[in-house]
C-alpha positions in Angstrom: -13.2 24.7 -3.0 -14.9 22.2 -0.7 -13.0 19.3 -2.5 -9.7 21.2 -2.0 -10.3 21.6 1.8 -11.2 17.9 2.1 -8.0 17.1 0.2 -5.9 19.2 2.6 -7.5 17.5 5.6 -6.7 14.1 4.2 -3.1 15.1 3.6 -2.8 16.4 7.1 -3.5 13.0 8.5 -1.0 11.3 6.2 1.7 13.9 7.1 1.0 13.7 10.8 1.2 9.9 10.8 4.7 9.5 9.4 7.2 12.3 9.2 8.8 10.7 6.2 5.7 11.0 4.0 4.9 14.1 2.1 2.1 14.9 -0.3 2.3 17.4 -3.2 -0.7 18.1 -5.4 -1.8 19.9 -8.6 -5.2 20.7 -9.9 -6.5 21.7 -13.3 -10.1 22.9 -13.9 -12.2 23.8 -16.8 -15.9 24.4 -17.4 -16.7 20.7 -17.2 -14.2 18.9 -14.9 -11.5 19.0 -12.3 -8.4 16.9 -12.6 -6.1 16.5 -9.6 -2.8 14.8 -9.3 -1.2 13.9 -5.9 2.3 12.8 -5.4 3.2 10.9 -2.3 6.8 10.5 -1.3 8.5 8.7 1.6 12.0 10.1 2.4 12.1 11.9 -0.9 11.2 8.9 -3.1 7.9 8.9 -5.0 5.9 5.9 -4.0 2.4 6.8 -5.2 0.9 9.1 -7.8 -2.9 9.5 -7.8 -4.8 11.0 -10.8 -8.5 11.8 -10.3 -10.9 13.3 -12.8 -14.3 14.5 -11.5 -17.2 16.0 -13.5 -20.1 17.7 -11.7 -18.7 16.4 -8.4 -18.7 12.7 -9.5 -15.4 10.8 -9.9 -15.1 9.7 -13.5 -11.8 7.9 -13.2 -9.1 7.5 -10.5 -5.7 6.0 -11.2 -3.3 5.0 -8.5 0.3 4.4 -9.8 2.6 2.6 -7.3 6.4 3.1 -7.4 9.4 1.6 -5.6 12.9 3.0 -5.9 11.9 5.0 -9.0 10.3 2.0 -10.7 6.6 1.8 -11.6 5.4 -1.5 -10.2 1.6 -1.3 -10.8 -1.6 0.6 -11.5 -5.0 0.5 -9.9 -7.7 2.1 -12.1 -11.2 2.7 -10.8 -14.2 4.0 -12.8 -17.9 4.0 -12.0 -18.9 0.3 -12.2 -15.4 -1.2 -12.6 -11.8 -1.4 -11.4 -8.7 -3.3 -12.2 -5.1 -3.8 -11.1 -2.1 -4.2 -13.4 1.5 -4.9 -12.5 4.5 -4.1 -14.7 6.4 -6.9 -16.4 10.0 -7.6 -15.4 10.1 -5.6 -12.2 12.3 -6.9 -9.3 9.4 -6.7 -6.8 6.3 -8.7 -5.9 3.1 -6.8 -5.7 -0.1 -8.0 -4.0 -3.6 -6.6 -3.9 -5.7 -7.6 -0.9 -9.5 -7.4 -1.2 -12.2 -7.9 1.5 -15.0 -10.4 1.3 -17.1 -8.1 -0.9 -14.1 -7.9 -3.4 -13.3 -4.3 -2.4 -9.7 -3.3 -2.2 -8.1 -3.3 1.3 -4.4 -2.9 0.6 -1.5 -3.1 -1.8 1.9 -4.5 -0.6 5.2 -4.2 -2.5 7.9 -6.6 -1.5 11.3 -7.9 -2.6 11.6 -11.4 -4.2 13.1 -12.4 -0.8 9.9 -11.5 1.0 10.9 -8.2 2.6 8.0 -5.7 2.5 9.4 -2.4 1.2 6.1 -0.4 0.8 2.4 -0.9 1.7 -0.7 1.1 1.1 -4.1 1.0 2.8 -7.4 1.6 0.9 -10.1 3.8 2.4 -13.0 5.6 0.8 -11.6 5.2 -2.7 -8.1 6.2 -1.9 -4.8 4.3 -1.4 -2.4 5.9 1.0 1.0 4.8 2.3 1.1 3.1 5.7 3.2 4.4 8.5 6.8 3.3 8.7 6.1 1.5 12.0 3.6 -0.8 10.1 6.3 -1.7 7.6 8.7 -2.5 10.4 6.2 -4.7 12.3 5.3 -6.6 9.1 8.9 -7.3 8.4 9.5 -8.4 12.0 6.7 -11.0 11.7 8.0 -12.0 8.2 11.6 -12.6 9.4 10.3 -14.8 12.2 8.1 -16.7 9.8 11.0 -17.2 7.3 13.2 -18.6 10.1 10.4 -20.9 11.4 9.6 -22.2 7.9 13.1 -22.5 6.7 13.3 -26.1 5.2 16.4 -27.0 7.1 14.8 -25.8 10.4 11.6 -27.7 9.7 13.6 -30.9 8.9 15.6 -30.7 12.2 12.5 -29.9 14.4 10.4 -32.5 16.0 6.6 -32.1 15.4 6.1 -31.1 19.0 9.0 -28.6 18.9 7.7 -27.0 15.7 4.2 -26.6 17.1 5.7 -25.0 20.3 7.8 -22.6 18.2 4.7 -21.7 16.0 2.7 -21.0 19.2 5.5 -18.9 20.6 5.6 -16.9 17.4 1.9 -16.3 17.5 2.1 -15.2 21.1 5.1 -12.9 20.3 3.2 -11.0 17.5 -0.4 -11.1 18.6 -0.4 -7.7 20.2 1.7 -5.9 17.7 
């Protein structure tokens, strides 16, 4: 029961953060273990499915499956003592896993081959959760400015001083966002 209450509280923060994100969950129990499955959707499209199996209150395995536009793009599997990330072959998206200095996951980002971020997930206390829509919008704003600045034709036409000035303006523009 305590785990269920904690789960509901974690869902409340996700739901309050972005009106387009919803969480649906199921749980199966038997004498030895509890298996939960949470489905995260943004605007009606599933973007994350999390499977967790616990035994005697200890997580045995947790699998995060990441989706974009109905397509499975990757899995993150964590067990006591090990974890791994796998992407699907032939998908029309790029998928990146960011880790901190201690090699712990920090985030997963799904983007188009053109560099547009279509989905992102933060990692906290063993759980990936979708970021707010505003975070995606800000990231894409910075990315669009970077693509424009680093466009080969633009770089070729810019003087070194002009390019440095534009890069400094870009940093200033986005530093407080």
